N, C-alpha and C positions, 0 to 999 in steps of 0.2 A: 278853864273853858273860855272865859271871856277874852283872854289873850289870843287864843286861836281864832275866835270869831272876828276879832279886831284885825288880825292878819289876813283872813280870808276876805274881809270887806274892803281892804285897802287896795285901791286900784293902782297905786304907785309901788306896790310891793314887788319884790324881785320875782316871785313865782306867778304873779297874777296876770302879767301881760296886759295891764290896763283894764281888766275885766274883774268885777267883784263877784264872788261866789253867790249865786242867787238863792241859796236855800239855808242861809245861816240860822233862820228861825226854826229849822227842823233838825238841827244838830242835837243829838241825845246826850252825847258825852265825848270826852277827849281822853285818850290814853296818856299815861305818864310817859315821858321819854326817858328810857333807860340807856339805850344804845341803839343806833340805827340798824345794826344787823341783828337785833333781838326784838324786832317789831311783833313777831308772833307771840312772844312772851308778854309783851306789853298789852296786847289785845286780850290774851287769856286772863291776865291779871284784872283788866277792866271788867270782863264778863264775870269773873268770880266775885270781885269786890262789890259789884252793883247787883249781884244775883240775877243777872240778865238771862232770860230763858226764851226770848223772842227770836224771830228770824233776823239774820243779818247778812250783809255783804261787806267784804273788805275791798276797798278801792286803793291800790297801791302800785307804784312803778317798780317794786322789788318783789321777786318771787321766792328766792332762796331763803329769805329770813322768816318765812311763815312756818308754823308748825304743820306737820303732815295732816292732821285732822281739820285744819283751816283751809287747806288748799281748794276744797270743793266750793268754798264761799268767796274765793279770791278772784277778783277781776284785775288782771295786770294791765295797767294803763301804760301808754307810751310816754316816756320821760319828756319828749319834746312836743308831742301832739296833745297830751292831756286826755281828758275824758272825751270819748267819741260817742256818737249815737249807737254804734255797735256795742260798746261797753255798757251803755245804759240798757240796751235790750237784753244783754246777758244778765245784768243785775236784776231786772224785772223778773226774768225766767227763774233765777235762783229764789227770789223772794216769793214767787207764786207756787213753788214746788211744795 
């Protein structure tokens, strides 16, 4: 998890466009990286391994790699635009349901 937080905080990183992720202190956990097209399995494994029973939202730019039961919790972000205000509103709605 520390490596992920380090990458998200790095303003010189390839994916950050000069902006550090502002919520690193709120990261609960990080999935293992098995294979990019198996992200749904990675998420399911993290939920099981951590006995997580709370509400969650998946923020990802890939849709087809999620398990069917995860799709209601998925906010598909734009690869080039990133997280938008509209995405955040959708996430809040999911978490409040």
